[in-house]
N, C-alpha and C positions, 0 to 999 in steps of 0.2 A: 547527464546531470552536471550542471555547474553550481558549485558551492561557493558562494561570495558573501558568507555570513558577516564577516568584518566590515565589508563595505556597507551592508544594509544597516549594521548597527551603528555605524559612524564612529568606531573607536580607532581614533588616531594613534594611539600609543601601540596598538597591535598589529601584527603583519597580516595582510588579508590572505585568506584561505582561498585558493583558487584550484579546485581539484575538478577534474573532468572524467567522466567514465567513458568507456568505449562505446562505439556505436554498434548496434546489433541490427540484424535483418530477419529475425525470425521470433516467434513467441517462445519457443524453448530458450533460445539465447536470452531474451529479455528477462524470463523467469530466473535464469541463472544469475544474472547480474543482479537483479532485485533481491534474491535470496542471500545476498551477502550480508543483508541486513533484515531485521524482523519486520519488514514492511507491512505484513498482513496484521500486526498489531497496532498499528497506528490507526488514528481516527481519519476515516475516509472523507474527503471533501468533494471529489468529482472521479467519475470514470467515463471514459469517452464511450458513446452508446454502442459503437461497434464492437467494443471489448468487454462489455458487461457480463456476458455469459462465461467468457474465459477467465476474467479476473475473480468472479464469485466462486467458480470451480476451483481456481487455485488458492483462494483463500481458505475455503471450507476444507480442502485436503490438507493444509498446512495447519489450519486449527486443530483438526482432528489428530494430526501428528503430534502437535505440542501438548494436547491434553490439558493445557493449563490457562488457555486463553478464554476469557469470560464470555458468557453468552451475550453480553451487551455489545462486544466488539464485533462478533459475527452478525449479530442483529443489524447494527450500524451498516455493514457491508451489504447485507441482503436488502436493506431498505434503499440504499443508494442504487443498487444494481436492479432495484425494481421487482424484487422477490419477497415482498412483505418487510414488515417492520416490528416494533416490539410487541405488538399485540396479534401478529400473524400465527395461524395455526402452524406454520413450517418450523417455528421456534420451539414448539412443545415436544 
């Protein structure tokens, strides 16, 4: 991950943020890296088709562990991963 927020915002007065995360070569290592942040609470925009099942499984387990993530968040992830949406019987 490369964070260059200030460059995107074009704020000349602020120093650029240029943080890079480590490279990983396994799903458990990728999850450990992502778990530094509450990624499962974010609004999902895209999930690579090859990883949809693994991502959804990880999201569900993290939402269950949190106990305070709204059903809407989980529903968004399920819809994106092809497992139903807001009106799905899976969400009931």
